[in-house]
N, C-alpha and C positions, 0 to 999 in steps of 0.2 A: 143223273150217272150214277154206278154203283159206288156203295162207299169203299170198297174193298175192291183196288185196282192193282196190276203188273206191268212191269214195263220192260221190254227185253234191254239188252246192252246195246245193241244196235239200234234201239228206236233213241236211248238214250243219248247217244252218240251223236245223232244227226240232232238231237235239241238242244244244246250246251250252249247254242248261243244265243237262246230264249231267255229274254231281258228278263221276264216273270217268272223264270225257274230258279227255284232253291234246293240245294241237294246237301243233305245231312248223313255225314259220315257215324253210324253209330258201333262201331267195333268195339269190343269190351270182351275180356278174359276174368273170371270170376278168381281164378288163381293167383291173377297177376296185374292189377288194379290199374299198373301205368302203361300196360299193352296198347289200348287202344289208342291213346292220345303218342305214346310212340310210333305205333305203326300209321299213322295219319303222317305225323311229322314226316316219316319215311316214304311217303307218297299215297295218294288220294286221287278220287276221280275230280279232273278241273273243276275248280268252282267251288266245290263243296267246305261246310263248315262241320267241326265235329262236335257230337254231342254225348256227354259222357254218362255212362248208367246212372252211375251214383253221384256225379256231380252235377247232373242236369234233369237227369229222369228218374231220379228218386228224390225222397225228404228225407228230412236226418230221423235216425234210428232211437228210438226210445231203448232200452234194455228193458226186458221182461215186459214187453208192451206191445210195441208193435213187428212186424215181420220183418226181414234181410233188406227190404227194399220196399219200404214205402212211399205212398203218393206224393210227390212235390206239391209245394204250396202253389195254387193255380197261377195267382200272381206273380209271384218268383218265375215258374215256367214263362208265363205268357211274356215275361218283362227280357227274361233269355233269348226267348223265339225271335222277339221283336229288336232286339240286339245282334243275332246274327242274321237280319233282312227280311225275316217273314213277314209278308204283308197278307191282309185277310184274303185279296184274290191270286195270292201266291199259287203256281203249281210246284209239290213239294214229290221229291226222289229222296227215300231211305233205303240204304243199306249197309251190311255189317259183313264179313268175312266167313259167318260161320250158317247154321240152316236157316238165317234171318229172325229168331227172337227178338235180338235186341233191337233190329227195324222195328218189328212189329210192334214192340214196349212204344216207340216211337209214336206210332201210327195210332194205337189205341189211345195214347195220350193228347194225340192232334184231336180224335174224335171227342173225346172225353170233353176238350176244350171249346167244341162246335165247327172245328174245321174239318167238314165229312166232304168235299168236294177236290177233285185236282190232287188227290195226295198215291203216290204209288210207292208200290217198294218194287226194289230191281230185284227182278225173277232169276236166281241162282245167285244173287250176291256179286261180290267183288270177284271170285272164280269165274265167271259167265263175262265178266267185263275183260278177266285175261283171257281168258277162253277166246274172246270176239279180237283179240289183236289188239285191244286200245290202252295207250301209256298212260302212266298215272302223275299228276301234276307234283310237283315240290313246295310248288308257291301259295299262299294264302293270303288272299288280299282282304284289309278289313271290309268287312259289308258296310252299307249304308243302312241304317237302323231304319226299320220296319213299322209296320204301323197296325200288326195283329193285334187283336183286342179281343179274347176268347171271353170264353163263360163254361166253368166246370158244371159237367151235369148229373148231377147226384143221383141220377134213373141209373146211370150205367155203372154204380157201385154200390155192390152189397157190402156190411160193415159183418165180423163175425158173430154179433148177436143177432141179425135179421136171420144171418145165414143157419146158427142153429134153432131159430126159432121156426123154420122150415124143414129140419131135417125127417122128421116123420110124414109130410105130405107125401103122397104117392104120385103126383104130377112132376115132382121137380127132375131135372135130369142134371146130374153135379160129373163134370167133366173134370178127371186130375190131369194135366200134361205130363206127369213126370214120368220117366221109364218105369216099365215094369217092376222092377226087384223094389225099386222106392216104393212104390207104390202098395207091393206088397207087404213092407218092414222086412227086409231081407239084408236092404245094406241101408244107410243113410250116412251119406259121406259128407252133409254139409250141416245138418238140424241135429239137434239132442235127444230128439223122438224120431223113431221110427214109424211110418203104417201111413194111412190115410185117414179122411174125414167119413165116418159111416155114411153108405148109399151113395159112395163115389164110385164112377168109371173109369180106369184105365184108360185115356184118350193118347197116346206118346204123340208129343206135337211134331214128332220130327216123321211121325207117317201120313202125314201132311203132303212131304215131299217125294218124287221120285227118285230112282239111283243116279239119276244126273244132279239132284240137288236143287231141282225145280219145282214148283207148287205142280200138284197133279191137275188135269183137267179139272173143270167146276163139276160137270156129272159125276166123276168120281170121287170129288170129296163129297158132294151129297149124298151120293151114297152110302159113304164110310158114316155121314154122321146122321143118317135116318138110320143104320140099326143100332147106333148108341142111342135114338131118342126112340126109338119103338114104337106105340102107341101113343106118346106123352106130346105135348105141345111144343114147339118150338121156342116159343114165347118164357116157356118155364126152366131153360136153361140157366145156369147157370158154371163158369168157368174157374180155375184154381189151378196151384202149381207149388211150387215151392216158395216163392217170393211176390209172384203176381207179376212175373216176365214172359215165359213160355206160356202161361196159358192165353199171352195176347196171339200167341202163332194161330192158338185154336181159333179166339175170336175172328183175325182176319180169315183164316179158311173158311170159316163158315158164313160169312160175310161171301167171300166171293164163289161159294157153292150156292147162295141164295138166298141164305136164312137170315133172318134179321139180327142186327147189334144186341148179342145177350150181354149181360151184366157179369163184372170180375167181381170175384172176394179177392179185393187186392191183397191183405193182408196175407191170403194164403195160408200152407201148412206151416211157415215160420213162424206167423201170429197166431194160429189156429192154439199150437201147442203152450203158447205163454201161459195159460190159463188149464192148470191140471184138473179142472172142472170138466171140462170138454172133451167127448166122446173119441175115442180111437179106434180105428178098425186095423186088421192086418189079413193078409191071407188075400183073395181075390171075393 
């Protein structure tokens, strides 16, 4: 079974009565940290539980050391997911109301913890659910505690030191998921230093989607990443972004296109720049 899978709104609607189904609402807004929880309370897909980017899908920030969304402690996240009803055998659907970056972060974390089968992103997110004419629920029932027992896979994560040691290798493909103006260092709305990690290529995560907000067909995604890889091996690819969130969208899309799951530089740009000795590049 492929590690990256999509489900349509229609398919999900027909699957809601599956007792093994777990739905997680991952809505969030960087400029309004209460937005996701508030929106969830105002209406969500029936049976969904809420996962908060900062409260659940990220760990504690250490000023001057970590990036803006460090990885959560594995044991803490495993306990949270089990409390929300997740079992090892559960089928999981993840969604948000944007281009899917927060849902993809949850997908990557589940993969990191070993849950790599039966995990789907709702293609088109909550907009696709609305477009299909399906209603939202205002009821949130307490979940029966699940038995999920994951284990973090260290091979999926690169530290800043590991990445810096590889910067001069010619085989690595380093993909930056941020928008081009941020990559080039022309603007930086979130972090105190502008630019990108030397040797990186800009691979804007929203380019994984069509004009309808849904993922491009696997063949088109494969061509997109093939062009970025060139003659380099896919096994040498590393993904990053501003804080380790939107890079997960690229990692999901790579897997959707048939590439292997590549490692994430989880600290990403916001961690990289905490050490002034680390090199910074601007332009293209």
